[in-house]
Backbone of each chain as ProteinMPNN parsed JSONL, in Angstrom:
{"seq_chain_A": "XXXXXXXXXXXXXXXXXXXXXXXXXXXXXXXXXXXXXXXXXXXXXXXXXXXXXXXXXXXXXXXXXXXXXXXXXXXXXXXXX", "coords_chain_A": {"N_chain_A": [[223.685, -104.937, 37.645], [224.574, -105.307, 40.032], [226.69, -105.385, 43.0], [229.508, -104.684, 41.69], [229.323, -102.835, 39.871], [229.396, -100.302, 42.197], [228.982, -96.849, 42.888], [228.23, -94.855, 40.774], [225.185, -94.245, 39.563], [223.659, -95.523, 36.199], [222.21, -93.929, 33.789], [220.158, -96.199, 32.992], [219.73, -97.85, 34.982], [218.436, -96.331, 36.972], [216.208, -95.657, 36.072], [215.367, -98.162, 36.485], [215.621, -98.921, 39.0], [214.044, -96.527, 40.34], [211.695, -97.711, 39.062], [211.219, -100.205, 40.274], [210.616, -99.36, 43.037], [208.954, -98.527, 42.436], [207.036, -100.147, 42.433], [207.032, -101.183, 45.218], [206.027, -99.222, 46.336], [203.591, -98.757, 45.431], [202.543, -101.727, 46.599], [202.518, -101.357, 49.503], [200.356, -100.164, 50.067], [198.254, -102.095, 50.377], [196.381, -105.311, 51.28], [197.733, -107.138, 54.433], [198.669, -109.641, 53.651], [198.758, -109.742, 50.798], [200.161, -108.48, 50.373], [202.972, -108.831, 51.072], [203.101, -111.387, 49.372], [203.106, -109.967, 46.456], [205.605, -108.279, 47.266], [207.68, -110.401, 47.489], [207.143, -111.31, 45.079], [207.525, -109.874, 43.182], [210.907, -109.214, 44.198], [211.499, -111.245, 43.273], [211.584, -111.189, 40.683], [212.576, -109.152, 39.498], [215.201, -109.324, 40.485], [215.914, -110.914, 39.141], [216.344, -111.427, 36.123], [218.217, -109.206, 36.931], [220.075, -111.112, 37.258], [219.928, -113.253, 34.169], [219.637, -110.788, 32.405], [221.943, -108.977, 30.61], [223.66, -106.806, 31.761], [224.468, -104.969, 29.36], [222.439, -105.179, 27.349], [220.752, -103.055, 26.485], [218.996, -103.167, 25.34], [217.181, -104.403, 25.346], [216.102, -104.35, 28.273], [215.174, -101.43, 28.267], [212.813, -101.557, 26.681], [211.303, -103.951, 28.492], [211.3, -102.423, 30.635], [209.557, -100.214, 29.616], [207.521, -101.716, 28.565], [206.61, -101.94, 31.021], [205.747, -99.136, 31.444], [204.175, -97.256, 30.279], [203.723, -95.499, 29.536], [206.238, -94.323, 29.083], [208.749, -91.815, 28.265], [211.409, -92.796, 28.23], [213.853, -90.413, 27.421], [216.904, -91.173, 27.681], [219.44, -92.256, 26.091], [222.047, -93.767, 27.222], [224.427, -95.802, 27.746], [224.698, -98.414, 29.646], [226.22, -98.898, 33.203]], "CA_chain_A": [[223.18, -104.749, 38.535], [225.289, -105.876, 40.918], [227.498, -104.746, 43.62], [230.184, -104.316, 41.624], [228.601, -101.459, 39.294], [229.89, -99.002, 41.847], [227.575, -95.691, 43.002], [227.847, -93.828, 40.249], [224.092, -95.036, 38.773], [223.946, -95.419, 34.749], [220.052, -93.344, 33.387], [219.171, -96.945, 32.848], [219.828, -98.598, 36.476], [218.049, -95.504, 37.843], [215.337, -96.055, 35.687], [214.936, -100.289, 36.894], [215.094, -98.893, 40.821], [212.758, -96.769, 40.495], [209.633, -98.851, 38.63], [211.057, -101.682, 42.04], [210.347, -98.767, 44.588], [207.087, -97.834, 42.331], [206.727, -100.779, 42.638], [206.814, -100.978, 46.613], [205.667, -98.653, 47.152], [202.52, -99.519, 45.764], [202.147, -102.837, 47.607], [202.29, -100.782, 50.547], [198.404, -100.008, 50.043], [197.617, -104.208, 50.135], [196.715, -106.005, 53.19], [199.407, -107.841, 54.598], [199.449, -111.184, 52.786], [198.594, -109.587, 49.307], [202.098, -107.069, 50.376], [203.863, -109.825, 51.206], [203.232, -111.841, 48.184], [203.629, -108.151, 46.07], [207.135, -107.642, 47.789], [208.445, -111.642, 46.86], [206.738, -112.189, 43.273], [208.509, -108.602, 42.51], [212.21, -108.898, 44.242], [212.42, -112.721, 42.537], [211.659, -111.727, 39.246], [213.921, -108.198, 39.16], [216.895, -110.019, 40.61], [215.857, -112.72, 38.557], [216.679, -110.303, 35.697], [219.772, -109.048, 37.057], [221.297, -112.439, 36.733], [219.742, -113.113, 34.09], [220.119, -109.821, 31.121], [224.116, -108.636, 30.241], [223.845, -104.948, 31.779], [224.81, -104.263, 28.04], [221.318, -105.769, 27.005], [220.052, -102.323, 27.091], [217.594, -102.62, 24.396], [216.124, -105.245, 25.947], [215.511, -103.61, 29.807], [213.948, -100.271, 27.734], [211.565, -103.234, 26.791], [210.978, -104.216, 29.513], [210.74, -100.72, 31.303], [208.375, -99.861, 29.046], [206.896, -102.849, 29.178], [206.082, -101.245, 32.554], [205.565, -97.445, 31.989], [203.579, -97.87, 28.462], [203.553, -93.947, 28.641], [207.208, -93.654, 29.69], [209.339, -91.297, 27.263], [212.629, -93.561, 28.519], [215.05, -90.31, 26.226], [217.991, -91.605, 27.387], [219.754, -93.718, 25.659], [223.155, -93.999, 27.696], [224.516, -97.043, 28.09], [223.996, -98.941, 30.966], [227.118, -99.266, 33.474]], "C_chain_A": [[223.813, -104.853, 39.452], [226.611, -104.951, 41.724], [229.019, -104.021, 43.145], [230.283, -102.635, 40.398], [229.281, -99.959, 40.144], [228.783, -97.758, 42.3], [227.449, -95.535, 42.272], [226.518, -94.888, 39.06], [224.084, -94.707, 37.237], [221.884, -94.832, 34.799], [219.209, -95.159, 33.629], [218.495, -97.51, 34.103], [219.013, -97.548, 36.782], [216.731, -96.202, 37.367], [214.283, -97.788, 36.525], [214.88, -100.012, 38.159], [214.208, -98.361, 41.028], [211.414, -96.827, 39.654], [209.882, -100.29, 40.219], [210.687, -100.59, 42.918], [208.796, -98.24, 44.072], [206.417, -99.052, 42.877], [205.642, -101.567, 44.524], [206.094, -100.488, 47.271], [204.026, -98.987, 47.407], [201.651, -100.373, 46.689], [201.537, -102.005, 49.05], [200.896, -100.342, 51.443], [197.865, -101.11, 49.849], [197.611, -103.428, 51.285], [197.686, -106.515, 53.053], [199.971, -109.082, 53.896], [199.836, -110.53, 52.02], [200.084, -109.019, 49.03], [202.494, -107.813, 50.526], [203.997, -110.934, 49.837], [203.441, -110.706, 46.703], [205.426, -108.846, 46.235], [208.317, -109.211, 46.824], [208.624, -112.128, 45.309], [207.962, -110.738, 42.652], [210.212, -108.594, 42.51], [212.812, -109.814, 43.484], [212.658, -112.014, 41.029], [212.889, -109.317, 38.726], [215.536, -108.606, 39.33], [216.834, -111.055, 39.745], [216.912, -111.968, 37.133], [217.436, -109.882, 36.024], [220.466, -109.965, 36.219], [221.083, -112.213, 35.425], [220.276, -111.774, 32.164], [221.679, -109.175, 31.634], [223.256, -107.266, 30.456], [224.028, -104.321, 30.657], [223.803, -103.687, 27.014], [220.264, -104.081, 26.6], [218.442, -101.177, 25.987], [216.131, -103.574, 24.533], [215.563, -105.307, 27.429], [215.2, -102.26, 29.063], [212.505, -101.129, 27.497], [210.544, -103.321, 27.107], [210.572, -103.006, 30.46], [209.984, -100.156, 30.554], [207.325, -100.951, 29.074], [205.657, -102.959, 30.343], [205.498, -100.336, 32.322], [205.311, -97.368, 30.522], [203.879, -96.37, 28.299], [205.089, -93.317, 28.515], [208.13, -93.297, 28.491], [211.018, -92.309, 27.257], [213.587, -92.807, 27.166], [216.465, -90.688, 26.09], [218.456, -92.46, 27.302], [221.374, -94.359, 25.891], [223.233, -95.207, 27.689], [224.697, -97.563, 29.382], [225.949, -98.548, 31.766], [228.263, -98.228, 33.089]], "O_chain_A": [[223.36, -103.933, 40.134], [227.303, -104.086, 41.188], [229.615, -103.162, 43.795], [231.123, -101.74, 40.305], [229.61, -98.926, 39.562], [227.631, -97.934, 41.903], [226.288, -95.874, 42.042], [226.736, -95.758, 38.217], [224.509, -93.589, 36.948], [220.884, -95.157, 35.438], [218.132, -95.374, 34.187], [217.293, -97.647, 34.331], [218.157, -98.326, 37.205], [216.196, -97.105, 38.01], [213.151, -98.143, 36.852], [214.107, -100.744, 38.779], [213.314, -98.895, 41.685], [210.41, -96.114, 39.674], [209.059, -100.955, 40.85], [210.287, -101.131, 43.949], [207.861, -97.789, 44.733], [205.44, -99.025, 43.625], [204.545, -102.04, 44.823], [205.555, -100.815, 48.328], [203.369, -99.262, 48.412], [200.614, -100.1, 47.295], [200.391, -102.063, 49.495], [200.544, -100.236, 52.618], [196.903, -101.152, 49.083], [198.006, -102.422, 51.873], [198.454, -106.551, 52.092], [201.12, -109.446, 53.645], [201.051, -110.331, 51.997], [200.836, -109.046, 48.056], [202.801, -107.96, 49.342], [205.123, -111.192, 49.411], [204.267, -111.17, 45.917], [206.106, -109.591, 45.53], [209.222, -109.124, 45.994], [209.439, -112.771, 44.647], [208.928, -110.811, 41.892], [210.888, -108.235, 41.546], [213.953, -109.75, 43.025], [213.657, -112.213, 40.337], [213.545, -108.779, 37.834], [216.564, -108.367, 38.697], [217.655, -111.968, 39.661], [218.139, -112.023, 37.218], [218.153, -110.034, 35.035], [221.09, -109.887, 35.161], [221.685, -111.241, 34.969], [221.004, -112.046, 31.209], [222.225, -109.023, 32.727], [222.453, -106.761, 29.671], [223.823, -103.108, 30.675], [223.831, -102.698, 26.281], [219.045, -104.196, 26.477], [217.759, -100.161, 25.859], [214.952, -103.576, 24.181], [214.725, -106.139, 27.775], [214.522, -101.799, 29.982], [211.456, -101.177, 28.141], [209.417, -103.082, 26.675], [209.433, -102.862, 30.904], [209.594, -99.15, 31.148], [206.291, -100.819, 29.728], [204.587, -103.54, 30.528], [204.421, -100.327, 32.92], [206.211, -97.419, 29.685], [204.227, -95.92, 27.207], [205.309, -92.204, 28.039], [208.385, -94.196, 27.69], [211.639, -92.412, 26.2], [214.041, -93.466, 26.231], [217.151, -90.657, 25.068], [218.292, -93.462, 27.999], [221.902, -95.159, 25.119], [222.195, -95.865, 27.628], [224.877, -96.706, 30.247], [226.811, -98.047, 31.044], [229.441, -98.487, 33.337]]}, "seq_chain_B": "XXXXXXXXXXXXXXXXXXXXXXXXXXXXXXXXXXXXXXXXXXXXXXXXXXXXXXXXXXXXXXXXXXXXXXXXXXXXXXXXXXXXXXXXXXXXXXXXXXXXXXXXXXXXXXXXXXXXXXXXXXX", "coords_chain_B": {"N_chain_B": [[189.62, -43.493, 60.94], [190.879, -46.688, 61.425], [190.789, -48.91, 59.343], [190.79, -52.404, 60.369], [190.477, -51.397, 63.209], [187.279, -50.977, 62.831], [186.35, -52.832, 61.338], [187.054, -54.876, 63.717], [185.55, -53.855, 65.418], [183.048, -55.127, 64.532], [182.657, -57.142, 64.372], [181.752, -60.251, 66.338], [182.389, -62.343, 68.51], [180.813, -66.033, 69.538], [180.565, -66.935, 73.082], [182.128, -68.741, 74.238], [181.039, -71.183, 77.505], [184.281, -71.901, 79.325], [184.634, -75.857, 80.294], [185.93, -75.754, 84.002], [189.674, -76.411, 84.296], [189.95, -77.61, 86.802], [188.432, -79.899, 86.498], [188.519, -81.45, 84.626], [190.165, -84.095, 84.501], [191.445, -85.076, 82.633], [191.518, -83.66, 80.701], [192.835, -81.372, 81.313], [195.416, -82.937, 81.72], [196.098, -82.538, 78.636], [195.587, -80.463, 77.544], [198.317, -79.612, 78.534], [200.209, -80.675, 76.84], [200.661, -79.709, 74.916], [202.005, -78.149, 75.5], [204.694, -78.68, 75.606], [207.434, -80.1, 74.69], [209.678, -81.91, 74.905], [209.718, -83.836, 73.909], [210.717, -84.463, 71.038], [211.766, -84.193, 69.325], [214.53, -87.275, 67.914], [217.005, -88.637, 69.673], [220.235, -89.075, 68.575], [220.949, -91.501, 69.259], [219.585, -93.566, 69.69], [218.184, -92.821, 67.073], [220.356, -94.206, 66.068], [219.747, -96.656, 66.634], [217.715, -97.62, 66.689], [218.166, -97.744, 63.054], [220.757, -99.786, 62.76], [218.861, -101.938, 63.636], [217.087, -101.733, 61.821], [218.541, -102.519, 59.509], [219.795, -104.9, 60.981], [217.013, -106.412, 60.977], [217.037, -107.277, 57.91], [215.917, -110.21, 55.71], [218.446, -110.536, 54.05], [220.147, -109.995, 55.055], [223.742, -110.662, 57.616], [223.183, -110.571, 60.661], [225.656, -110.104, 62.459], [227.514, -109.086, 61.1], [226.691, -106.152, 61.202], [227.371, -103.066, 61.521], [227.675, -99.396, 62.753], [228.894, -98.435, 60.975], [228.678, -99.733, 58.365], [228.666, -100.241, 55.137], [225.849, -100.676, 52.835], [226.473, -102.098, 49.89], [228.799, -102.681, 49.653], [230.113, -104.081, 51.888], [228.18, -105.619, 53.169], [227.296, -106.406, 51.074], [224.662, -106.476, 49.663], [222.675, -105.627, 46.973], [221.681, -102.949, 44.598], [219.276, -103.361, 44.502], [218.844, -103.878, 47.0], [219.183, -102.095, 48.522], [217.01, -100.091, 48.106], [215.482, -101.719, 48.957], [216.194, -101.622, 51.669], [215.912, -98.932, 52.704], [213.531, -98.317, 51.859], [212.053, -99.176, 54.12], [213.511, -98.172, 56.564], [212.13, -95.919, 55.707], [209.162, -96.159, 56.779], [210.262, -97.585, 59.062], [210.765, -94.777, 61.06], [208.709, -93.033, 59.547], [209.237, -91.817, 57.419], [208.901, -89.737, 54.439], [210.859, -90.302, 51.599], [212.601, -88.526, 49.494], [213.661, -89.694, 45.484], [215.87, -88.706, 44.824], [217.038, -87.924, 47.249], [216.812, -90.491, 48.577], [218.468, -91.895, 46.761], [221.012, -91.534, 47.479], [221.837, -92.839, 50.01], [223.354, -95.171, 51.091], [224.35, -96.476, 53.147], [225.182, -97.259, 56.413], [225.95, -94.802, 57.535], [225.265, -92.878, 56.383], [222.539, -93.153, 56.845], [221.757, -92.973, 59.274], [223.351, -90.849, 59.452], [221.116, -88.808, 57.993], [218.478, -89.204, 58.38], [219.36, -88.819, 61.121], [218.739, -85.534, 61.109], [216.655, -85.053, 59.661], [213.73, -83.404, 60.417], [211.068, -84.36, 60.754], [211.566, -86.931, 61.817], [210.066, -89.67, 63.315]], "CA_chain_B": [[190.164, -45.217, 61.419], [191.558, -48.117, 60.972], [189.845, -50.31, 58.635], [191.031, -52.632, 61.601], [189.39, -51.027, 63.758], [186.407, -50.597, 61.671], [185.936, -54.568, 61.53], [186.795, -55.723, 64.653], [184.102, -53.363, 66.284], [181.953, -55.491, 63.666], [182.78, -59.264, 65.042], [180.75, -61.021, 67.511], [182.529, -63.951, 69.052], [180.797, -66.496, 70.602], [181.2, -67.071, 73.917], [181.736, -70.428, 75.194], [181.569, -71.558, 79.425], [184.578, -73.546, 79.005], [184.827, -76.508, 81.695], [187.235, -75.343, 84.661], [190.39, -76.898, 84.394], [190.239, -78.892, 87.895], [186.767, -80.768, 86.702], [188.219, -82.706, 83.569], [191.725, -83.692, 85.104], [192.09, -85.745, 81.529], [191.716, -82.47, 79.355], [193.799, -80.934, 81.642], [196.232, -83.273, 81.267], [195.741, -82.422, 77.284], [196.248, -79.203, 77.934], [199.971, -79.923, 79.102], [201.296, -82.015, 76.139], [200.247, -79.275, 74.256], [203.96, -77.187, 75.227], [205.511, -79.882, 75.878], [208.909, -80.126, 73.237], [211.11, -82.445, 75.267], [210.338, -85.902, 73.699], [210.237, -83.91, 69.379], [212.996, -85.112, 68.492], [215.124, -88.258, 68.675], [218.519, -88.696, 70.189], [221.301, -90.101, 68.005], [221.719, -93.471, 69.96], [218.121, -93.923, 70.073], [218.707, -93.086, 65.958], [221.562, -96.065, 65.861], [220.147, -98.386, 67.589], [216.812, -98.142, 65.506], [218.642, -98.192, 61.983], [220.594, -100.826, 62.818], [218.141, -102.507, 64.148], [216.582, -102.583, 60.803], [219.763, -102.92, 58.407], [219.95, -106.533, 60.629], [216.938, -107.734, 59.902], [216.411, -107.597, 56.233], [216.905, -110.761, 55.245], [220.102, -111.274, 53.207], [221.716, -109.901, 55.877], [224.142, -111.641, 58.367], [223.181, -109.129, 61.828], [227.15, -109.428, 63.311], [228.767, -107.955, 60.538], [226.356, -104.988, 60.449], [227.635, -101.807, 62.722], [226.852, -97.788, 62.122], [229.918, -97.988, 59.258], [229.204, -100.616, 56.915], [228.408, -99.717, 53.147], [225.612, -102.046, 52.047], [226.597, -102.969, 49.104], [230.242, -102.887, 49.693], [230.233, -104.717, 53.289], [226.86, -107.033, 53.385], [226.975, -107.845, 50.015], [223.596, -106.474, 49.079], [222.761, -105.527, 45.652], [220.907, -102.278, 44.95], [217.599, -103.252, 44.544], [218.24, -104.392, 48.124], [219.24, -100.621, 48.661], [216.16, -99.32, 47.445], [214.268, -101.805, 50.087], [216.202, -100.814, 52.73], [215.371, -97.576, 52.687], [212.14, -97.598, 52.139], [211.632, -99.685, 55.696], [213.753, -97.098, 57.055], [210.996, -95.156, 56.026], [208.547, -96.999, 57.817], [210.416, -97.366, 61.264], [210.737, -93.616, 61.166], [207.843, -92.371, 59.287], [209.537, -90.304, 56.441], [209.166, -89.998, 52.986], [212.572, -89.867, 51.057], [212.301, -88.363, 47.92], [214.224, -90.416, 45.108], [217.182, -87.673, 45.131], [217.609, -88.388, 48.462], [217.331, -91.646, 48.341], [219.376, -92.278, 46.26], [222.328, -91.736, 48.087], [221.455, -93.433, 51.273], [223.563, -96.518, 51.18], [225.498, -96.852, 54.171], [224.472, -96.906, 57.684], [225.651, -93.895, 58.293], [224.4, -92.027, 55.259], [221.267, -93.503, 57.117], [221.992, -92.311, 60.413], [223.142, -88.508, 59.053], [220.447, -88.449, 57.104], [217.241, -89.663, 59.811], [218.706, -87.837, 62.431], [219.021, -84.237, 61.1], [215.52, -84.519, 59.547], [213.02, -82.618, 61.68], [209.891, -85.323, 60.973], [211.732, -87.952, 62.004], [209.384, -90.177, 64.238]], "C_chain_B": [[189.994, -46.064, 61.445], [190.507, -48.872, 60.464], [189.788, -51.582, 59.665], [189.973, -53.137, 62.174], [187.846, -51.223, 63.361], [185.883, -52.42, 61.994], [185.729, -55.054, 62.482], [185.888, -54.99, 65.669], [182.556, -54.233, 65.538], [182.108, -56.972, 63.902], [182.469, -59.733, 66.356], [181.617, -62.604, 67.778], [181.539, -64.782, 69.779], [181.201, -66.704, 71.452], [181.251, -68.155, 74.661], [182.336, -70.623, 76.78], [181.983, -72.669, 79.301], [184.345, -74.275, 80.689], [186.262, -75.854, 82.902], [188.091, -76.392, 84.491], [190.595, -78.21, 85.955], [189.427, -79.853, 87.132], [187.324, -81.595, 86.197], [189.289, -82.992, 84.269], [192.435, -84.968, 83.131], [192.484, -84.463, 80.594], [192.713, -81.317, 79.603], [194.852, -81.617, 80.913], [197.228, -83.035, 79.781], [196.309, -81.051, 76.994], [198.125, -78.584, 78.214], [200.367, -79.642, 77.75], [201.311, -80.497, 75.242], [201.653, -78.645, 74.329], [204.902, -77.727, 75.662], [206.568, -79.798, 74.794], [209.671, -80.68, 73.779], [211.055, -83.779, 73.989], [210.36, -85.858, 71.567], [211.117, -84.67, 68.701], [214.117, -86.071, 69.011], [216.635, -88.304, 68.796], [219.352, -89.047, 68.813], [221.413, -90.755, 67.961], [220.276, -93.767, 69.466], [217.943, -93.761, 68.406], [219.286, -94.259, 65.216], [221.043, -96.605, 65.776], [218.67, -98.685, 66.781], [217.341, -98.721, 64.27], [219.531, -99.196, 61.986], [219.92, -101.601, 63.142], [217.387, -103.205, 62.348], [217.21, -103.125, 60.038], [219.279, -104.788, 59.228], [218.983, -107.609, 60.287], [215.955, -108.047, 58.762], [217.408, -109.416, 56.284], [218.234, -111.385, 55.154], [221.115, -110.543, 54.07], [222.629, -110.385, 57.105], [223.997, -110.038, 59.66], [224.832, -108.97, 62.312], [227.897, -108.948, 62.208], [227.38, -106.143, 60.662], [226.717, -103.86, 61.957], [227.564, -100.065, 61.438], [227.993, -97.761, 61.175], [230.002, -98.72, 57.871], [228.44, -100.136, 56.033], [228.124, -101.221, 52.402], [225.229, -102.663, 50.868], [228.77, -104.1, 49.134], [230.985, -104.126, 51.009], [229.448, -105.671, 53.396], [226.604, -107.294, 52.335], [225.57, -107.642, 49.264], [223.798, -105.593, 47.479], [222.172, -104.098, 45.833], [219.908, -101.543, 44.52], [217.288, -103.45, 45.861], [218.239, -103.158, 48.713], [218.046, -100.204, 48.746], [214.859, -100.752, 48.732], [214.468, -101.537, 51.515], [215.879, -99.461, 53.787], [214.618, -97.127, 52.87], [212.055, -99.198, 53.846], [212.762, -98.757, 56.455], [212.525, -96.028, 57.041], [210.22, -94.87, 56.905], [208.781, -97.344, 58.518], [210.541, -96.192, 61.072], [209.474, -92.732, 60.228], [208.494, -91.515, 58.287], [209.039, -90.622, 55.181], [210.186, -89.45, 52.363], [212.561, -89.499, 49.895], [213.847, -88.817, 47.555], [215.897, -90.292, 45.168], [218.341, -87.989, 46.25], [218.375, -89.738, 48.614], [218.365, -92.949, 47.785], [220.669, -93.085, 46.12], [222.538, -92.011, 49.237], [222.168, -94.498, 50.98], [224.912, -97.457, 51.828], [224.617, -96.752, 55.637], [224.225, -95.674, 58.383], [225.089, -92.724, 58.081], [222.839, -92.427, 56.186], [220.685, -92.482, 57.698], [221.997, -91.323, 60.397], [221.462, -88.502, 58.806], [218.765, -88.242, 58.058], [217.592, -88.311, 60.327], [218.749, -86.042, 62.045], [217.103, -83.995, 60.165], [214.552, -84.374, 60.818], [212.066, -83.663, 61.531], [210.314, -86.517, 61.758], [210.859, -88.542, 63.409], [209.541, -91.433, 64.915]], "O_chain_B": [[188.843, -46.497, 61.501], [189.547, -49.357, 61.063], [188.622, -51.91, 59.886], [189.175, -54.073, 62.121], [187.379, -52.039, 64.156], [185.128, -52.873, 62.854], [184.68, -55.666, 62.681], [185.534, -55.566, 66.698], [181.387, -54.042, 65.873], [181.38, -57.801, 63.356], [183.123, -59.443, 67.358], [181.375, -63.69, 67.251], [181.275, -64.263, 70.864], [182.422, -66.828, 71.352], [180.506, -68.446, 75.598], [183.462, -70.389, 77.217], [181.436, -73.768, 79.202], [184.062, -73.733, 81.757], [187.391, -75.587, 82.491], [187.526, -77.485, 84.492], [191.197, -79.283, 86.003], [189.985, -80.949, 87.189], [187.159, -82.709, 86.693], [189.614, -81.993, 84.911], [193.556, -85.36, 82.809], [193.514, -84.332, 79.933], [193.258, -80.577, 78.784], [195.26, -81.234, 79.816], [198.441, -83.202, 79.658], [197.295, -80.727, 76.332], [198.752, -77.532, 78.082], [200.819, -78.539, 77.442], [202.47, -80.301, 74.879], [202.385, -78.618, 73.339], [205.923, -77.189, 76.092], [206.14, -79.168, 73.828], [210.794, -80.283, 73.465], [211.956, -84.393, 73.417], [210.115, -86.843, 70.87], [211.117, -85.505, 67.796], [214.633, -85.935, 70.121], [217.35, -87.949, 67.859], [218.577, -89.339, 67.902], [221.923, -91.288, 66.975], [220.295, -94.5, 68.478], [217.396, -94.809, 68.061], [218.935, -94.951, 64.26], [221.252, -97.466, 64.921], [218.456, -99.796, 66.297], [217.192, -99.931, 64.096], [219.26, -99.894, 61.009], [220.55, -102.624, 62.874], [217.237, -104.335, 61.883], [216.811, -104.215, 59.629], [218.718, -105.681, 58.592], [219.155, -108.731, 59.81], [214.873, -108.615, 58.612], [218.547, -109.774, 56.585], [218.856, -112.25, 55.77], [222.338, -110.449, 53.968], [221.778, -110.571, 57.974], [224.502, -108.92, 59.555], [225.271, -107.84, 62.525], [228.964, -108.378, 62.437], [227.623, -105.165, 59.956], [226.317, -103.998, 63.112], [227.477, -99.794, 60.241], [227.931, -96.771, 60.445], [230.712, -98.608, 56.871], [227.419, -99.542, 56.38], [228.784, -102.127, 51.895], [224.268, -103.396, 50.632], [229.397, -105.131, 48.889], [232.035, -104.766, 50.958], [229.944, -106.741, 53.75], [225.825, -108.223, 52.119], [225.249, -108.433, 48.377], [224.83, -105.092, 47.034], [222.043, -103.752, 47.007], [219.586, -100.38, 44.278], [216.133, -103.365, 46.276], [217.307, -102.961, 49.493], [217.907, -99.763, 49.887], [213.71, -100.513, 49.103], [213.611, -101.313, 52.37], [215.714, -99.208, 54.98], [214.393, -96.115, 53.534], [212.014, -100.347, 53.406], [212.371, -98.97, 57.603], [212.057, -95.447, 58.021], [210.225, -93.901, 57.665], [207.851, -97.719, 59.231], [210.118, -96.426, 59.94], [209.528, -91.52, 60.437], [208.208, -90.321, 58.388], [208.766, -91.787, 54.891], [210.469, -88.259, 52.492], [212.491, -90.426, 49.087], [214.847, -88.696, 48.261], [216.79, -91.11, 45.391], [219.557, -88.175, 46.296], [219.552, -90.087, 48.713], [218.759, -94.075, 48.087], [221.177, -94.052, 45.551], [223.516, -91.452, 49.734], [221.399, -95.176, 50.298], [225.748, -98.304, 51.514], [223.527, -96.194, 55.764], [223.348, -95.299, 59.162], [224.622, -91.865, 58.829], [221.965, -91.599, 55.927], [219.857, -91.627, 57.386], [221.179, -90.592, 60.956], [220.728, -88.093, 59.706], [218.168, -87.18, 58.239], [216.98, -87.244, 60.273], [218.798, -85.333, 63.049], [216.519, -82.912, 60.14], [214.579, -85.005, 61.875], [212.159, -84.243, 62.613], [209.438, -87.128, 62.37], [210.971, -87.931, 64.472], [208.756, -91.756, 65.807]]}, "name": "protein", "num_of_chains": 2, "seq": "XXXXXXXXXXXXXXXXXXXXXXXXXXXXXXXXXXXXXXXXXXXXXXXXXXXXXXXXXXXXXXXXXXXXXXXXXXXXXXXXXXXXXXXXXXXXXXXXXXXXXXXXXXXXXXXXXXXXXXXXXXXXXXXXXXXXXXXXXXXXXXXXXXXXXXXXXXXXXXXXXXXXXXXXXXXXXXXXXXXXXXXXXXXXXXXXXXXXXXXXXXXX"}
């Protein structure tokens, strides 16, 4: 998910970014200190995964997404990137 | 007789005695404010300044590199996660809620400025 991917986002990338956004939006409704903590943790976690997980390892990424979104259909079986 | 006239004949509105305009200076001011449209929309300059400020304040950004033309990922070395954060920071600055479909396209200062300037609700 680095800068080299260019502008076209794969379906999976979009799902990841959408999840990231969801976390940050939810954090907005918390008191300031809690919000800051949530943002730090979520940001660190997502950035860590983006470096450590191979963008082509879509099975693992789907697993991570499904873990956070139990009801998520994840219909798109696109290859990332 | 029309229905409208028949209905109107039967409506009785309570009439209030309103305070005289001059008697309460504050209400007079708020009365006038309703009709003012001067401050409704942001100027382009204001939008540019505030967008640049938001981008410069982003911790991973080098402020001296920020110009109205920069691309967040290509020029400022950010990734797509940071892009999401910047767009959300812009949402907060201008009190907007940007739908995902539009937010996905905003990946440079130019596009951010254009989107916000053209948004009727930007504040």
